[in-house]
Backbone as CSV, one residue per row, in Angstrom:
resi,resn,N_x,N_y,N_z,CA_x,CA_y,CA_z,C_x,C_y,C_z
1,MET,62.868,92.944,98.416,63.524,92.490,97.193,62.699,92.962,96.006
2,SER,63.380,93.541,95.000,62.670,94.044,93.833,62.224,92.897,92.956
3,LEU,61.263,93.219,92.080,60.764,92.215,91.150,61.894,91.678,90.292
4,MET,62.799,92.590,89.830,63.905,92.157,88.980,64.838,91.230,89.748
5,THR,65.078,91.530,91.033,65.972,90.683,91.845,65.361,89.303,92.033
6,ARG,64.023,89.312,92.354,63.366,88.023,92.524,63.441,87.204,91.240
7,ARG,63.252,87.883,90.110,63.348,87.167,88.841,64.744,86.605,88.621
8,GLY,65.752,87.371,89.045,67.134,86.899,88.898,67.401,85.668,89.734
9,VAL,66.889,85.691,90.974,67.078,84.530,91.854,66.384,83.304,91.282
10,LEU,65.124,83.502,90.801,64.394,82.380,90.221,65.096,81.840,88.983
11,ALA,65.628,82.733,88.181,66.339,82.294,86.984,67.572,81.493,87.354
12,ALA,68.299,81.976,88.384,69.500,81.261,88.827,69.140,79.881,89.361
13,ALA,68.047,79.834,90.157,67.620,78.548,90.709,67.226,77.584,89.601
14,SER,66.534,78.124,88.590,66.138,77.284,87.470,67.354,76.753,86.726
15,ALA,68.363,77.595,86.595,69.575,77.173,85.903,70.278,76.067,86.669
16,VAL,70.349,76.226,88.007,70.974,75.191,88.837,70.219,73.879,88.709
17,THR,68.862,73.943,88.774,68.046,72.732,88.651,68.266,72.061,87.306
18,ALA,68.269,72.867,86.255,68.475,72.319,84.922,69.850,71.679,84.798
19,THR,70.862,72.339,85.406,72.217,71.787,85.370,72.269,70.447,86.069
20,GLY,71.586,70.345,87.226,71.562,69.080,87.969,70.893,67.981,87.188
21,LEU,69.786,68.319,86.532,69.086,67.318,85.745,69.926,66.867,84.567
22,LEU,70.601,67.821,83.931,71.456,67.460,82.811,72.606,66.584,83.264
23,ALA,73.156,66.889,84.452,74.246,66.070,84.980,73.770,64.652,85.231
24,ALA,72.572,64.513,85.805,72.025,63.178,86.090,71.785,62.406,84.811
25,CYS,71.437,63.102,83.760,71.130,62.433,82.496,72.329,62.355,81.570
26,GLY,73.452,62.955,81.974,74.654,62.873,81.167,74.813,64.027,80.206
27,GLY,74.004,65.065,80.328,74.120,66.194,79.425,73.234,66.025,78.220
28,SER,72.996,67.113,77.517,72.059,67.063,76.397,72.658,66.378,75.177
29,ASP,73.997,66.368,75.059,74.611,65.823,73.856,75.158,64.412,74.061
30,GLY,75.572,64.093,75.299,76.162,62.793,75.551,75.137,61.800,76.066
31,PRO,75.571,60.560,76.283,74.651,59.552,76.821,74.290,59.867,78.268
32,PRO,73.156,59.393,78.756,72.765,59.629,80.143,73.590,58.768,81.087
33,THR,73.504,59.079,82.374,74.051,58.162,83.365,73.215,56.888,83.369
34,ILE,73.660,55.908,84.138,72.909,54.658,84.239,71.509,54.909,84.784
35,VAL,71.405,55.777,85.802,70.089,56.093,86.356,69.244,56.820,85.318
36,GLY,69.829,57.792,84.650,69.093,58.520,83.618,68.627,57.618,82.499
37,LEU,69.458,56.663,82.147,69.082,55.726,81.096,67.857,54.904,81.517
38,ALA,67.881,54.400,82.775,66.739,53.620,83.271,65.476,54.468,83.320
39,GLN,65.619,55.748,83.686,64.458,56.632,83.766,63.890,56.959,82.393
40,ARG,64.722,56.946,81.380,64.265,57.243,80.022,63.627,56.044,79.326
41,ASP,64.035,54.820,79.700,63.606,53.618,78.990,62.371,53.051,79.686
42,GLU,61.231,53.043,78.983,59.981,52.597,79.609,60.034,51.130,80.031
43,ARG,60.941,50.352,79.448,61.084,48.942,79.853,61.733,48.811,81.223
44,LEU,62.363,49.894,81.692,63.138,49.837,82.937,62.556,50.738,84.023
45,SER,61.290,51.082,83.917,60.709,52.026,84.883,60.665,51.448,86.295
46,LEU,60.415,50.159,86.431,60.404,49.561,87.768,61.811,49.507,88.352
47,LEU,62.801,49.256,87.516,64.189,49.312,87.984,64.520,50.712,88.481
48,ALA,64.106,51.725,87.735,64.355,53.103,88.158,63.692,53.387,89.502
49,GLU,62.448,52.922,89.687,61.758,53.086,90.974,62.511,52.375,92.089
50,ALA,62.985,51.172,91.808,63.687,50.388,92.815,64.986,51.071,93.240
51,VAL,65.695,51.643,92.293,66.949,52.343,92.608,66.679,53.524,93.536
52,VAL,65.588,54.242,93.287,65.213,55.358,94.160,64.846,54.833,95.551
53,ALA,64.054,53.757,95.611,63.606,53.200,96.889,64.775,52.702,97.726
54,ALA,65.827,52.188,97.073,67.002,51.679,97.779,68.032,52.758,98.043
55,ASP,67.725,53.997,97.636,68.641,55.132,97.832,69.995,54.884,97.160
56,LEU,69.939,54.348,95.939,71.166,54.078,95.185,71.365,55.045,94.019
57,VAL,70.522,56.066,93.939,70.632,57.009,92.820,71.993,57.684,92.802
58,GLY,72.419,58.182,93.958,73.705,58.867,94.024,74.850,57.968,93.604
59,THR,74.814,56.722,94.059,75.871,55.770,93.716,75.914,55.514,92.213
60,LEU,74.762,55.222,91.623,74.725,54.856,90.212,74.756,56.070,89.283
61,ASN,74.731,57.264,89.867,75.015,58.479,89.103,76.469,58.886,89.253
62,GLY,77.226,58.118,90.058,78.623,58.444,90.304,79.498,58.165,89.094
63,ALA,80.788,58.408,89.280,81.726,58.333,88.163,81.868,56.917,87.614
64,GLY,81.728,55.922,88.508,81.872,54.548,88.050,83.298,54.243,87.638
65,PRO,83.524,53.467,86.576,82.468,52.942,85.710,81.773,51.727,86.311
66,PHE,80.536,51.485,85.865,79.748,50.351,86.306,79.247,49.574,85.089
67,THR,78.943,48.317,85.340,78.154,47.526,84.396,76.912,47.087,85.140
68,VAL,75.750,47.357,84.570,74.489,46.979,85.208,73.749,45.995,84.308
69,PHE,73.399,44.854,84.892,72.529,43.894,84.221,71.111,44.264,84.659
70,ALA,70.397,44.931,83.775,69.162,45.639,84.121,67.927,44.803,83.833
71,PRO,67.186,44.394,84.875,65.961,43.621,84.650,64.848,44.507,84.091
72,THR,64.100,43.973,83.167,62.966,44.696,82.604,61.799,44.711,83.590
73,ASN,60.786,45.496,83.255,59.577,45.522,84.089,58.955,44.127,84.218
74,ASP,58.899,43.382,83.107,58.338,42.031,83.162,59.140,41.148,84.112
75,ALA,60.444,41.359,84.141,61.291,40.580,85.048,60.953,40.887,86.504
76,PHE,60.717,42.153,86.815,60.349,42.522,88.190,58.975,41.969,88.563
77,VAL,58.035,42.019,87.636,56.697,41.473,87.914,56.795,39.979,88.206
78,ALA,57.592,39.260,87.425,57.771,37.821,87.653,58.421,37.563,89.012
79,LEU,59.379,38.410,89.410,60.029,38.242,90.713,59.035,38.399,91.847
80,LEU,58.140,39.371,91.745,57.138,39.577,92.797,56.296,38.320,92.978
81,GLY,55.901,37.686,91.864,55.148,36.445,91.961,55.975,35.330,92.577
82,GLU,57.241,35.263,92.208,58.142,34.222,92.735,58.347,34.368,94.239
83,LEU,58.485,35.610,94.703,58.724,35.855,96.126,57.443,35.982,96.938
84,GLY,56.300,36.094,96.246,55.033,36.271,96.954,54.931,37.618,97.634
85,LEU,55.454,38.658,96.969,55.462,40.007,97.530,54.746,40.968,96.591
86,THR,54.237,42.050,97.141,53.782,43.168,96.315,54.975,44.060,96.029
87,LYS,54.793,44.944,95.063,55.869,45.892,94.762,56.169,46.743,95.992
88,GLN,55.131,47.164,96.691,55.317,48.009,97.865,56.106,47.282,98.951
89,GLN,55.827,45.993,99.136,56.552,45.220,100.141,58.023,45.063,99.771
90,LEU,58.290,44.776,98.515,59.677,44.626,98.074,60.430,45.939,98.224
91,PHE,59.827,47.027,97.771,60.520,48.308,97.807,60.683,48.828,99.235
92,ALA,59.802,48.397,100.142,59.928,48.822,101.540,60.987,48.035,102.294
93,ASN,61.386,46.879,101.759,62.407,46.045,102.400,63.768,46.453,101.857
94,ARG,64.322,47.527,102.426,65.543,48.096,101.854,66.736,47.140,101.885
95,PRO,66.965,46.367,102.959,68.107,45.433,102.930,68.010,44.426,101.786
96,LEU,66.819,43.841,101.606,66.637,42.884,100.519,66.784,43.570,99.173
97,LEU,66.139,44.708,99.010,66.173,45.423,97.733,67.596,45.841,97.381
98,THR,68.326,46.333,98.363,69.712,46.754,98.117,70.578,45.566,97.720
99,ALA,70.406,44.449,98.417,71.187,43.253,98.081,70.893,42.795,96.659
100,VAL,69.620,42.791,96.292,69.241,42.344,94.949,69.786,43.299,93.889
101,LEU,69.604,44.591,94.092,70.040,45.557,93.076,71.557,45.570,92.914
102,THR,72.300,45.582,94.023,73.763,45.633,93.913,74.337,44.334,93.360
103,TYR,73.553,43.243,93.421,73.969,41.981,92.805,73.942,42.085,91.279
104,HIS,73.242,43.071,90.760,73.180,43.286,89.311,74.260,44.247,88.809
105,VAL,75.126,44.707,89.699,76.094,45.753,89.343,77.524,45.230,89.470
106,LEU,78.329,45.500,88.442,79.755,45.200,88.484,80.527,46.505,88.623
107,PRO,81.609,46.502,89.392,82.367,47.735,89.588,83.390,47.981,88.476
108,ALA,82.967,47.782,87.242,83.830,47.967,86.076,82.952,48.018,84.840
109,ARG,83.488,48.522,83.759,82.768,48.574,82.487,83.102,47.316,81.697
110,VAL,82.104,46.458,81.497,82.331,45.174,80.826,81.370,45.056,79.646
111,LEU,81.892,45.237,78.454,81.084,45.077,77.252,80.842,43.591,76.978
112,ARG,79.871,43.312,76.124,79.539,41.914,75.821,80.772,41.117,75.422
113,ALA,81.603,41.685,74.563,82.772,40.956,74.055,83.785,40.640,75.140
114,ALA,83.715,41.361,76.267,84.698,41.169,77.344,84.162,40.320,78.489
115,VAL,82.911,39.856,78.387,82.345,39.024,79.460,83.133,37.713,79.550
116,PRO,83.653,37.370,80.732,84.443,36.134,80.879,83.541,34.907,80.942
117,ALA,83.244,34.320,79.806,82.259,33.234,79.717,82.617,32.071,80.626
118,GLY,81.633,31.640,81.423,81.786,30.469,82.261,82.548,30.687,83.550
119,ARG,83.074,31.879,83.756,83.880,32.147,84.944,83.083,32.948,85.964
120,ALA,83.520,32.885,87.194,82.828,33.604,88.263,82.970,35.108,88.062
121,ILE,81.852,35.819,88.109,81.833,37.272,87.977,81.358,37.831,89.317
122,THR,82.220,38.571,89.981,81.909,39.086,91.315,81.220,40.439,91.214
123,THR,80.158,40.606,91.975,79.327,41.802,91.906,79.623,42.761,93.050
124,VAL,79.052,43.956,92.971,79.171,44.933,94.053,78.590,44.378,95.347
125,GLN,77.561,43.549,95.249,76.933,42.948,96.432,77.867,41.971,97.133
126,GLY,78.835,41.417,96.399,79.781,40.476,96.977,79.600,39.059,96.491
127,GLY,78.395,38.721,96.008,78.159,37.404,95.439,78.667,37.323,94.012
128,PHE,78.481,36.161,93.404,78.960,35.971,92.038,77.893,35.281,91.199
129,PHE,78.047,35.407,89.895,77.258,34.648,88.935,78.142,34.337,87.748
130,LYS,77.620,33.577,86.801,78.386,33.322,85.571,77.507,33.604,84.366
131,VAL,78.148,33.868,83.249,77.475,34.102,81.971,78.029,33.107,80.963
132,GLU,77.131,32.454,80.233,77.547,31.489,79.211,76.761,31.711,77.934
133,ALA,77.350,31.297,76.824,76.653,31.330,75.547,75.676,30.166,75.484
134,ALA,74.465,30.427,74.981,73.463,29.372,74.848,72.465,29.778,73.765
135,GLY,72.290,28.912,72.781,71.304,29.166,71.738,71.503,30.462,70.986
136,GLY,72.737,30.836,70.777,73.018,32.067,70.062,72.965,33.317,70.909
137,GLY,72.610,33.182,72.193,72.565,34.327,73.094,73.430,34.092,74.314
138,LEU,73.230,34.921,75.321,73.971,34.816,76.574,72.999,34.562,77.713
139,VAL,73.362,33.642,78.591,72.517,33.257,79.713,73.301,33.414,81.010
140,ILE,72.658,34.018,82.007,73.239,34.154,83.340,72.735,33.011,84.222
141,THR,73.635,32.420,85.006,73.243,31.534,86.103,73.570,32.261,87.394
142,ASP,72.547,32.467,88.231,72.762,33.274,89.438,73.132,32.397,90.630
143,GLY,73.262,33.032,91.790,73.697,32.330,92.992,72.731,31.288,93.492
144,ARG,71.478,31.324,93.024,70.476,30.322,93.407,70.229,29.320,92.283
145,ASN,71.156,29.329,91.290,71.108,28.406,90.162,69.874,28.613,89.282
146,ARG,69.390,29.853,89.254,68.318,30.271,88.368,68.953,30.875,87.121
147,ARG,68.232,30.883,86.023,68.793,31.367,84.766,68.029,32.585,84.247
148,SER,68.763,33.500,83.634,68.198,34.716,83.061,68.859,34.957,81.712
149,ASN,68.075,35.348,80.725,68.615,35.640,79.397,69.004,37.106,79.277
150,ILE,70.148,37.356,78.680,70.552,38.725,78.359,69.925,39.052,77.003
151,ILE,69.013,40.020,76.986,68.207,40.269,75.781,68.673,41.488,74.994
152,ALA,69.540,42.300,75.584,70.145,43.432,74.860,71.463,43.745,75.542
153,THR,72.453,44.108,74.779,73.786,44.344,75.337,74.352,45.688,74.904
154,ASP,75.352,46.119,75.659,76.177,47.282,75.300,75.372,48.560,75.093
155,VAL,74.410,48.809,75.986,73.695,50.079,75.971,74.562,51.075,76.742
156,GLU,75.081,52.059,76.043,76.083,52.952,76.628,75.460,53.974,77.572
157,ALA,76.111,54.172,78.701,75.790,55.255,79.634,77.058,56.078,79.831
158,SER,76.903,57.263,80.368,78.076,58.120,80.550,79.024,57.573,81.610
159,ASN,78.512,56.729,82.498,79.350,56.188,83.573,79.387,54.663,83.563
160,GLY,79.195,54.077,82.379,79.282,52.630,82.284,78.480,52.076,81.129
161,VAL,78.007,50.847,81.317,77.274,50.168,80.257,76.162,49.338,80.892
162,VAL,75.073,49.163,80.146,73.908,48.429,80.631,73.609,47.280,79.681
163,HIS,73.329,46.103,80.260,72.820,44.956,79.514,71.432,44.646,80.076
164,LEU,70.459,44.437,79.242,69.096,44.145,79.697,68.905,42.643,79.872
165,ILE,68.208,42.248,80.943,67.962,40.834,81.209,66.468,40.604,81.440
166,ASP,66.034,39.360,81.181,64.590,39.072,81.231,64.149,38.438,82.546
167,ARG,65.070,38.324,83.517,64.716,37.799,84.838,65.620,38.429,85.880
168,VAL,65.055,38.821,86.986,65.858,39.361,88.087,66.729,38.237,88.628
169,ILE,68.020,38.486,88.762,68.918,37.479,89.322,69.042,37.699,90.833
170,LEU,69.322,36.623,91.537,69.339,36.669,92.998,70.624,36.067,93.541
171,PRO,71.193,36.683,94.578,72.397,36.120,95.196,72.069,34.830,95.944
172,ALA,73.085,34.018,96.161,72.904,32.744,96.855,72.381,32.973,98.264
173,ASN,71.534,32.062,98.710,71.000,32.131,100.077,71.211,30.826,100.846
174,ARG,72.016,29.906,100.278,72.344,28.654,100.952,73.835,28.374,100.823
175,ASN,74.443,27.909,101.911,75.840,27.511,101.834,75.945,26.082,101.298
176,ILE,77.159,25.543,101.265,77.381,24.213,100.679,76.587,23.145,101.414
177,VAL,76.623,23.178,102.746,75.915,22.159,103.530,74.408,22.267,103.307
178,GLU,73.886,23.482,103.352,72.444,23.685,103.157,72.013,23.271,101.756
179,THR,72.864,23.541,100.778,72.541,23.151,99.407,72.515,21.635,99.269
180,ALA,73.512,20.963,99.834,73.533,19.496,99.789,72.322,18.909,100.503
181,GLN,71.923,19.519,101.614,70.754,19.036,102.346,69.467,19.176,101.534
182,SER,69.445,20.122,100.616,68.233,20.349,99.812,68.141,19.438,98.601
183,LEU,69.198,18.657,98.323,69.245,17.818,97.124,69.264,16.348,97.527
184,PRO,68.227,15.584,97.198,68.106,14.202,97.663,69.277,13.302,97.289
185,GLN,69.930,13.550,96.152,71.010,12.660,95.723,72.249,12.754,96.599
186,PHE,72.253,13.725,97.540,73.404,13.892,98.426,73.095,13.526,99.875
187,SER,72.051,12.746,100.115,71.663,12.481,101.509,72.741,11.708,102.272
188,ILE,73.425,10.763,101.621,74.489,10.025,102.311,75.698,10.929,102.529
189,LEU,76.011,11.770,101.557,77.096,12.741,101.749,76.818,13.620,102.956
190,VAL,75.596,14.088,103.104,75.240,14.921,104.254,75.411,14.133,105.546
191,GLU,74.971,12.874,105.567,75.174,12.032,106.755,76.649,11.921,107.090
192,ALA,77.471,11.741,106.053,78.908,11.592,106.266,79.529,12.881,106.811
193,VAL,79.126,14.012,106.262,79.643,15.300,106.735,79.293,15.507,108.206
194,LEU,78.069,15.156,108.580,77.660,15.294,109.974,78.424,14.313,110.870
195,ALA,78.609,13.088,110.399,79.328,12.088,111.194,80.780,12.496,111.416
196,ALA,81.386,13.165,110.435,82.773,13.621,110.557,82.882,14.993,111.213
197,ASN,81.727,15.566,111.570,81.680,16.886,112.211,82.343,17.966,111.346
198,LEU,82.060,17.912,110.062,82.627,18.889,109.129,81.619,19.951,108.705
199,GLN,80.389,19.870,109.245,79.358,20.810,108.801,79.712,22.258,109.129
200,GLY,80.383,22.483,110.267,80.777,23.848,110.623,81.797,24.401,109.649
201,ALA,82.806,23.594,109.323,83.852,24.041,108.397,83.271,24.329,107.017
202,LEU,82.394,23.458,106.542,81.849,23.623,105.196,80.707,24.632,105.132
203,SER,80.311,25.153,106.288,79.346,26.258,106.326,80.055,27.593,106.507
204,GLY,81.378,27.557,106.647,82.158,28.779,106.839,82.259,29.601,105.572
205,PRO,82.958,30.734,105.645,82.990,31.662,104.511,83.666,31.115,103.267
206,GLY,84.602,30.180,103.438,85.270,29.619,102.261,86.106,30.661,101.535
207,PRO,86.088,30.656,100.203,85.253,29.779,99.373,85.825,28.371,99.235
208,PHE,84.941,27.427,98.947,85.299,26.037,98.744,84.743,25.543,97.411
209,THR,85.405,24.518,96.888,84.830,23.729,95.802,84.707,22.316,96.317
210,VAL,83.507,21.758,96.255,83.260,20.394,96.722,82.915,19.516,95.526
211,PHE,83.685,18.450,95.361,83.387,17.431,94.367,82.546,16.395,95.105
212,ALA,81.231,16.446,94.889,80.263,15.794,95.764,79.788,14.460,95.194
213,PRO,80.119,13.343,95.851,79.643,12.035,95.379,78.153,11.853,95.667
214,THR,77.465,11.246,94.744,76.042,10.961,94.900,75.846,9.763,95.831
215,ASN,74.595,9.509,96.174,74.275,8.321,96.975,74.739,7.037,96.287
216,ASP,74.552,6.937,94.974,74.995,5.747,94.239,76.508,5.589,94.324
217,ALA,77.219,6.710,94.304,78.679,6.655,94.426,79.091,6.116,95.799
218,PHE,78.404,6.552,96.843,78.709,6.033,98.187,78.354,4.553,98.305
219,ALA,77.230,4.155,97.722,76.842,2.744,97.765,77.898,1.877,97.092
220,ALA,78.434,2.345,95.952,79.495,1.602,95.259,80.760,1.540,96.103
221,LEU,81.074,2.622,96.814,82.259,2.625,97.669,82.145,1.594,98.787
222,LEU,80.979,1.487,99.382,80.784,0.518,100.462,81.061,-0.896,99.963
223,GLY,80.594,-1.214,98.754,80.884,-2.518,98.176,82.367,-2.701,97.917
224,GLU,83.012,-1.649,97.427,84.443,-1.706,97.119,85.285,-1.933,98.379
225,LEU,84.903,-1.294,99.477,85.669,-1.404,100.721,85.202,-2.554,101.594
226,GLY,84.066,-3.142,101.254,83.529,-4.206,102.065,83.047,-3.725,103.427
227,LEU,82.418,-2.536,103.438,81.946,-1.948,104.685,80.440,-1.698,104.610
228,THR,79.823,-1.654,105.764,78.454,-1.150,105.841,78.517,0.372,105.975
229,LYS,77.393,1.012,105.713,77.364,2.461,105.883,77.675,2.839,107.325
230,GLN,77.133,2.087,108.263,77.354,2.391,109.679,78.835,2.276,110.035
231,ALA,79.509,1.261,109.481,80.934,1.086,109.773,81.758,2.237,109.200
232,LEU,81.407,2.664,107.988,82.129,3.793,107.387,81.911,5.069,108.191
233,LEU,80.661,5.343,108.545,80.361,6.582,109.272,80.970,6.577,110.672
234,ALA,81.211,5.387,111.231,81.792,5.295,112.568,83.308,5.463,112.550
235,ASN,83.924,5.292,111.386,85.383,5.408,111.270,85.723,6.861,110.940
236,THR,85.763,7.679,111.977,85.893,9.122,111.785,87.174,9.504,111.065
237,ALA,88.282,8.844,111.391,89.562,9.192,110.765,89.518,8.941,109.258
238,LEU,89.039,7.743,108.872,88.925,7.426,107.447,87.935,8.361,106.773
239,LEU,86.800,8.565,107.404,85.747,9.390,106.822,86.226,10.823,106.601
240,THR,86.925,11.367,107.589,87.425,12.743,107.467,88.441,12.858,106.348
241,SER,89.332,11.868,106.239,90.331,11.885,105.178,89.683,11.827,103.807
242,VAL,88.671,10.964,103.657,87.994,10.822,102.368,87.214,12.089,102.017
243,LEU,86.471,12.616,102.972,85.640,13.791,102.685,86.483,15.019,102.363
244,THR,87.517,15.281,103.142,88.331,16.479,102.893,89.132,16.353,101.600
245,TYR,89.306,15.114,101.117,89.955,14.896,99.817,89.059,15.369,98.671
246,HIS,87.781,15.533,98.944,86.827,16.006,97.929,86.654,17.529,97.952
247,VAL,87.391,18.220,98.818,87.208,19.664,98.990,88.471,20.408,98.562
248,VAL,88.286,21.402,97.714,89.388,22.291,97.304,89.173,23.636,97.991
249,PRO,90.205,24.179,98.663,90.032,25.430,99.411,90.072,26.670,98.524
250,ALA,89.240,26.686,97.514,89.107,27.811,96.587,87.844,27.565,95.764
251,ARG,87.326,28.627,95.153,86.165,28.472,94.277,86.664,28.224,92.856
252,VAL,86.341,27.051,92.300,86.814,26.679,90.970,85.618,26.233,90.131
253,LEU,85.164,27.093,89.233,84.085,26.727,88.328,84.616,25.795,87.238
254,ARG,83.706,25.149,86.536,84.113,24.210,85.478,85.102,24.863,84.518
255,ALA,84.815,26.081,84.074,85.676,26.746,83.097,87.044,27.094,83.673
256,GLU,87.178,27.028,84.977,88.428,27.404,85.638,89.234,26.196,86.104
257,VAL,88.723,24.985,85.896,89.434,23.780,86.337,90.746,23.657,85.564
258,PRO,91.874,23.516,86.270,93.170,23.375,85.579,93.368,21.947,85.065
259,VAL,92.969,21.706,83.835,93.001,20.361,83.260,94.434,19.837,83.213
260,GLY,94.609,18.617,83.750,95.914,17.956,83.701,96.899,18.403,84.748
261,THR,96.532,19.375,85.539,97.416,19.894,86.585,96.947,19.381,87.938
262,PRO,97.846,18.872,88.778,97.427,18.385,90.099,96.711,19.473,90.898
263,ILE,95.585,19.102,91.484,94.768,20.018,92.282,94.892,19.605,93.740
264,THR,95.365,20.517,94.582,95.577,20.212,95.992,94.275,20.363,96.765
265,THR,93.971,19.373,97.563,92.718,19.347,98.310,92.922,19.788,99.750
266,LEU,91.813,19.960,100.447,91.861,20.308,101.863,92.530,19.202,102.671
267,GLN,92.453,17.976,102.204,93.076,16.842,102.885,94.592,16.873,102.762
268,GLY,95.097,17.555,101.727,96.531,17.704,101.547,97.080,17.011,100.326
269,GLN,96.417,15.957,99.871,96.850,15.260,98.673,96.181,15.861,97.435
270,THR,96.597,15.402,96.272,96.122,15.981,95.022,95.351,14.954,94.199
271,PHE,94.594,15.468,93.232,94.044,14.652,92.148,94.158,15.460,90.873
272,THR,93.895,14.830,89.738,93.929,15.550,88.465,92.607,15.365,87.736
273,VAL,92.267,16.352,86.918,91.059,16.313,86.101,91.482,16.331,84.635
274,GLY,90.960,15.388,83.865,91.281,15.322,82.450,90.361,16.198,81.616
275,ALA,90.669,16.298,80.346,89.866,17.129,79.444,88.443,16.612,79.318
276,ASN,88.238,15.317,79.588,86.902,14.722,79.524,86.155,14.836,80.854
277,LEU,86.700,15.620,81.772,86.138,15.840,83.109,86.109,14.568,83.952
278,ALA,87.078,13.690,83.719,87.261,12.518,84.572,88.386,12.811,85.560
279,ILE,88.123,12.510,86.833,89.123,12.701,87.880,89.930,11.412,88.047
280,THR,91.231,11.551,88.174,92.092,10.433,88.556,92.603,10.695,89.956
281,ASP,92.287,9.781,90.890,92.682,10.002,92.282,94.048,9.386,92.570
282,ARG,94.476,9.449,93.840,95.816,8.991,94.195,95.947,7.467,94.162
283,ARG,94.840,6.763,94.024,94.898,5.309,93.884,94.707,4.890,92.431
284,ASN,94.813,5.882,91.540,94.691,5.681,90.099,93.301,5.176,89.692
285,ARG,92.314,5.510,90.500,90.918,5.225,90.191,90.346,6.443,89.467
286,THR,89.307,6.237,88.697,88.715,7.373,87.977,87.267,7.578,88.395
287,SER,86.857,8.836,88.359,85.483,9.238,88.662,85.083,10.300,87.663
288,ASN,83.859,10.223,87.194,83.376,11.205,86.226,82.649,12.353,86.925
289,ILE,82.914,13.565,86.463,82.161,14.714,86.947,80.861,14.755,86.153
290,ALA,79.772,14.391,86.821,78.490,14.208,86.136,77.719,15.506,85.943
291,ALA,77.967,16.489,86.784,77.310,17.803,86.677,78.224,18.824,87.326
292,THR,78.147,20.039,86.859,79.071,21.064,87.336,78.345,22.351,87.739
293,ASP,79.071,23.156,88.505,78.663,24.535,88.793,77.302,24.657,89.474
294,VAL,77.127,23.915,90.562,75.990,24.157,91.453,76.460,25.211,92.449
295,PHE,75.896,26.408,92.366,76.411,27.533,93.143,75.842,27.563,94.553
296,THR,76.661,28.035,95.479,76.258,28.228,96.868,76.828,29.555,97.340
297,SER,76.457,29.959,98.554,76.932,31.244,99.064,78.417,31.226,99.409
298,ASN,78.986,30.038,99.631,80.401,29.968,100.012,81.205,29.076,99.083
299,GLY,80.741,28.922,97.853,81.517,28.155,96.893,80.670,27.499,95.832
300,VAL,81.154,26.368,95.345,80.517,25.696,94.220,80.629,24.188,94.416
301,ILE,79.631,23.466,93.908,79.599,22.006,93.986,79.644,21.433,92.576
302,HIS,80.487,20.400,92.397,80.466,19.584,91.192,80.071,18.168,91.616
303,VAL,79.285,17.494,90.808,78.707,16.194,91.170,79.575,15.061,90.615
304,LEU,79.913,14.094,91.480,80.732,12.948,91.087,79.911,11.662,91.066
305,ASP,80.270,10.753,90.138,79.588,9.457,90.082,80.365,8.363,90.813
306,ARG,81.511,8.725,91.414,82.295,7.775,92.182,83.062,8.528,93.255
307,VAL,83.138,7.956,94.446,83.923,8.541,95.521,85.392,8.421,95.172
308,ILE,86.149,9.511,95.265,87.583,9.457,95.036,88.303,9.210,96.363
309,LEU,89.494,8.616,96.274,90.195,8.220,97.497,91.645,8.711,97.464
310,PRO,92.116,9.211,98.616,93.535,9.565,98.728,94.381,8.301,98.838
311,ALA,95.680,8.487,98.715,96.583,7.346,98.895,96.409,6.778,100.298
312,ALA,96.500,5.477,100.395,96.287,4.811,101.694,97.428,5.159,102.658
């Protein structure tokens, strides 16, 4: 091969390489791809490394469009401390890393103004989170009920948009039963679920919404019915009817509750929720929803201060 030919081949190879790099970055005149944007922004260098380690470069350089909630370097450092891992350990655990990264990606272009506040947002990973306004900004609640602030929005990429966040968000790792077991105020509810043999159903894929009475709510019910806890737990038919009346066979976040419209339960009967978040049951009794949107891997829990009852 002549010197001129070799030079021609090298020039062609250089042109191809340059073209590939420009494509990855979105071209010299337009915005970069999502990956190119992360590689250019020094605040996102760990995210860029993580994307390479998880072999997601090709995906996030694709046509999309995507929305990426991009954790900063400080967010990744904090996550390592939270998980008790080194960067090398996290990046070497590809299943975990892939699950975490794809949980930050939406399969659509969603600008700040289009974020559905308070509603479930489903990610590429399959889990969901919600975004709400708080203190003049936007806050994410993730599947483990952790919170992250959105610190910059609407950073344009050629194949989508990026919002920067100050904490890595994580998909849920507990189902409804496991979540209730981890919260002391639901210990009697957990006993009741086990006594009615409903733990398998409520650990299934769902999704479910559980209106979960606290221990105080169960104690009040025992007085109302004139029963001991043992007598209630032994009455499987009654217990099953009462418990399934608290379960809706769909995921319904607070912002999605159909106020004033009858809500059909797994038990088959309905109840209604008022604008003040008070439930009216089939016996015309009322219960207040004391807390909302406790996320789980197979649905959501809302906390009740009184056990609701179906028609006798």
